N, C-alpha and C positions, 0 to 999 in steps of 0.2 A: 661275598663268600663264594667258595668254589662249590659247584654242584657235585652230586655223588659220582658222576661219571668222570670227573676231573681230579678226584682224590687219588694221589699217588702214595701208596703205603706199602710197607713190608710187614708181613705177619709171621712170627715165629712162635708157635704154640699159643699162649695166651697174651703174648706181648705184641703190641702194634707199634710200629715205628714209622713216622713220617719220612718220606723220601725227599730230603731237602735238596735244593739246587745248589751245586757248588759255586761259591762266590768267586772262585778263581778260574772257572771254566770260560775260556774264550768263546766257545760255541754258544753258551747261554747268554753271555754278555752281548754277543752279536745279535742274537735273537731279540733281546730286550731293546737294543738300539734300533733294529728294524721296526719294531712295533712303535717305539716312541716317534720315529720319523713318520710312520704311516699316520699316526694320530695328528701330528702337526700338519701334514699335507691335507688332511680331511677336515680340518676345522671349518665349520660353516656348511659342510656337506651333510647328507642324510646318513642315518644309521644303516639303512639298506646299502648305500654305496660303500660304507666302511666295512660292513660284513662281507660284501662281495670282494673287496680288496684283500681282506684277511683270508678268504677262501683261496684266492689266487696264490698267495705266498706260502700257503700250507699244503697246496694240492699235491705236491711231489713228496711230502714227508710221510714216512711210514708210521711214526709215532706222533700223533697229533696232541696227546695229552698235555705236554709241556707248553707247546705253542698256545693251545686254547686256554690253558691255565694262566699263563702270563697275560694273554689278551683280556681274559675275564677280570683279572686284578686291575689292569689299567683302565678298562672301560667302566668298572664299578667306581672309579675315582674321577670319571668324566661327568659332565652335565650335558644332558640332551634335552632340548626343548622343542615343542611343536611349533611349526610356522604359524604366524598370526596375520589377520587382516587388520591393518592399521585403522582403516576407516569404519570397520564393523567388528569391534572386539567381542560383541555378544553373539555373533553368528557362529553356529557350530558347523563342523565339516558335514555332518549328516544333513543339515538344512541346506547347505550349499549343493550337495549331491542331488537332493530332491529338486532343487531349482533346475539343475542341468537336465535331469531325467524328464521333468515336466515339460521343459522347453523343447527337448528332443521329440517327445511324444506329440506335442502340439504342431511342430513343423512337419511331422510325418516322414522324416528322412529315411527311416529304416524300411518303409514299405513302398514309398511313392517316388523318392528322388533317386535318379540313376547315379548321381554323384555322391551318394552316401559313402562315407569313409573319412579319411583324414581331413579333407577340406570341410566337411560338415562339422567335425569335432572342433576345428579351429574357429569356425563361424559361431558356434554356440558359446564357446569359451570367450570369444571376443564380445559377444552380446552381454554375457554375464559380467565380464570385467567392466564394460562400459556402465552397466547398471550400478555396480558397486563402486565405481571410480577407483579401481585397483588395477595394477599391471596384470597382464595375462599370465605371466610366469608365477606371480604370487597366488593367483586364483588356482592355477594348476597344482602348485605345491600344497595349497590348503585343502584341496579336494578330498584327500585321504589323510589329513593331518592327525586323525585319531588313531592311525596305525603307527606303531612304534618305529617301523622302518622309515617312516617319513620324518621323524624327529631329527633336528639338526644338532650337530656337535657344537656346543657354544663355549664350553670350558674344558681345557686340557687338565690332565691329572697333575698333582703337585709333586710328582716323581720326575726328576729332571735328568737323572743319570741311569745307565744300565744297572749299576750296583744298587741304587735305590730300588729299582724294580725287583731285583732278585731278593733283596732283604724283605720287601713287602710280600712277595710270593711265599717265602718260607713262613712268615708270620701268619698270613691268611690261611695257609694250608693247615696250620695248627688250630687256628680259630674255627675253621670249618669242621675239623674233627671233633672239636669240643661240643658241637651241636648234637653229637651222639652220646654225650656224657651223662651218666647217672649221677655222678658227683666227682668233685676234685678235692684233693687234699693239698694244701699249700703250706710249706714250712719256710719261715723267714728267720735268718740268723742275725741276732743283734740289731734289730731294726730300731731306728731312732723314733722317739715319740712324734716328732714332726712329720716323718715319713708315714708312720702308721695313721696319723690323723688324716692325711691326704688320702691314703688308701681306703680307710673306712668311710670317708665322705663319698668317694667314688662308688664303693659297694652299695651304700645306701641310696645313692642317686640312681643306680641301675636297678634298685629294688630287688636285689638278689636275696635268696634264703640262705643264711649262713650261721655258723657257730664258730666261736673262737676261744682258744685256750692259750695261756702264757705258761711256758715250762722252762725255767731257768733262763738261758739266753735265747730261747726260741719262742716264736709265736706261730701257732698252728691254726689254720683256718680250714673248715670243712664247708664247701659251698655246694648246695644242691644243684644238679644239672638239669637240663631240659627233659631228659628221659626219666627223671624221678617224679615228674608231675603226672597225676592221674589223667588230667586233661592236657594234652600236648599243646604247647603255646610257642608258635614261631617267634612271637615278640620276645618272650622270655629267653628263648634260645639266642637271639641276636644280642640281647642285653648281656647275657651270660658270656658270649664270645668277646664282647667288648672289654671284659675284665682283663683278658690275657696281656694286652700291650702294656699294662701297668707294671708287670713284673720285671721286664728288662730294664726299667728305669731304676730299679733297686740296686744300689752299689754293692751291697753285701751278697752273701751266698743265699740262694733260694732253690727250692725243689718243688716240683708239681707232679703229682701222680693222679691221673684221671682214670676212672673206671668207665669204659665205653660199652654200650650195648650195640653189638655189630651184627651184620647180616641182614637179609631181607626182612626177617621177622623180629629183629632186634632182641634175639634170645641168647646170643653168644657174647659172654663178657670178655673184654680185652682190656689190657692195661697199657696206658701210654705215659711215659715219663719225660719230663722236660726239666731243665735246670739252667743256671747261669752259664754252664759250660756248653749248652746247646748253641749259643751264639745268636739268639734272636735279637733283633733290633727294633725298638719301638719308634713309632711316628708320633706318639703323644709328647706333650711338653709338660714339665712339672708345674703344677699349680698348688698353692697352699703350702709351699715349702719355705716361703719367705717369712720374715719377722715383721709384725705390725709395728707401727709407731709406739703403741702402748707397751709392747714387749721390750722394745729397744730402750724406751725411757725408764721402764721399771728396772731393767738390768743395769743401766748406767747409774741410776740413783742408788741401787742396792750396793754397787761396787764402791761408792764414795766413802764408806766407813764400815767399821766392823759392828755388825748388828747382833753378833752372837749366833748367827745361823749361816750355813753355807747354802748357796743357790745352785741347784743342778738342773739338768734337763729332765723333764717329766718322764714317767714310765707308764706302761699300760696297766690299768687296773681293771681286772675282769670282774664284772658285777653279776654274772650268771646269765645263762641263755645267750641272747644276741646282744646284750647290753655291755658295751665296753666304754670305759672312760679313759681318755688320754690327757691328763692335766698338763698344763704348759710347764710347770716347774715342780721340783721336789725340794723341800727345805729340810735340812738336818741340823739339829741342835749341836753346837760345839761343846756344850757342857754335859749333855746326856745323849749317848749314842743310840739309845732306844727311842728317842723322841724324834719323830719325823712327821711331816705334814706335806700337803700338796696344794698348789694354787692352780685353779682352773679358771681361765678367762672366758667369759661368755659374751659373744657379740650379739647377733640377732637372736631374739628369744621371745617365747610366749610363756606365760605363767605356768600353764599346765605342763609343758615340756620340762621347764626348769625344775618345778617341784618334783616331778617324777624322777628326774636325774638326782636331785638332792636326797630324796627319800631312799634311793637304792645305793647311794655312795657311802663309803666309810665316813665316820665322824671327823676324821682328820683331813678331810678335803675342804678347803676354803674356796668359795666362789666369788670371783670379782665380776660383777654383772654391770654391763654398760647401761647407763640411764638413757642413752641416745637411741638405742636400737631395740627398744621394746616393741613387740608386734602390735601393741595397742596401748591404751593408758593402763598399764599394768602396775599392780602393787603386790608385793610379796607378804605373806602372813608372818606374824611375829615369831612363830615356832621355828622358822629357818633363818631369821635375821641375825642370829648369834654367829653364824659363819658365812654371812653374805656381806660383801663390800660393794656398795654402789659407787660408780665412778663415771665421769664424763669422758676424759681423755687420759688422765694420769691416775694410776692406782696409788692411793696414799699408803706409803710404807708403814707409817705409824699405826694405821688401822690394821694392817697385816700383822704387825708385831703384837698388837694387843690380843688378837685372836690366837696367835701362836702360843702365847703364854698360857692360854686356857687349854691348849691341847694336852691330853693326858697320855698319849701313846704315839 
């Protein structure tokens, strides 16, 4: 994330706008290319050396914010590791320094030897290196390995082109601003059940506090921001910011409005708006959008003959508060337009969770529960078995039809 001094924004009244880098700017692309080359040239070198080189190329710049912002984005995607002693992995830098200082004191170079200086330093390091059976250079590197500046660049960022860097900067700028959010409101237009299933899985994985409503062709989410918590949590803030890259993956229209608490004392409310038209690009990959073998087999078998029901993509069922159910399928009777049902396929499960879901779901939701993925040796009570189908790999259509005939609405 960008630190407060690197946030580049424009404020007009109560509206806060991120100052995005133009993707068509040759100047900014050149800067990104220079930084990428600098990182490639410094692979294996220390963070201190890298910071010194960054200082050299920005020394003549009047406006450092963009340079430093781009560098921060790139360096956050690098991996730095402290040097190690191969033959003494348990020895800490502090213990090594103690050895050096003790040996120096024992030899009395500082007060008694006229040759005290560089030659004395080299002699002590050579003695220590011989004791440890390590090269002198390795010992010297490890002497202050607990200082971040001595950590070595071992992995370069996965951003390979200047355009990748500019896209990531614009996204990280927005993510960093969301750390000041009291809440965000997200509106998605015509989202598919499959996409929403992936979205809600991610939200729950990040442990965010949220509420959701379905209104006609829109799904609206309210997610509590870091500034809404009585006890501020950096961890929650970072998890909260990780939500944003999900939105650019959505192919339809989406809008986000964030309420930010701005200023030194966080007392001034500002509004930030983002949308599909903002042009943010995500570095996430879609997961959970595919169809499982169970779904493909069920669809193929359902299409083989006329069962008297149509099979459609599932839709969001709002169960109240934070509970949302997104069944895999919606089934509509061809003979009675008022008769609909839903089929929800449950993979990994525990009895307590499944029962809670069933108890809060409408009566016209059928649950196909995998026998293979029970969290333990689980059995479901008889009170729910009338709308539960246990299956191994293939969902039995006949059993689905039997339950459908009992659906009254």
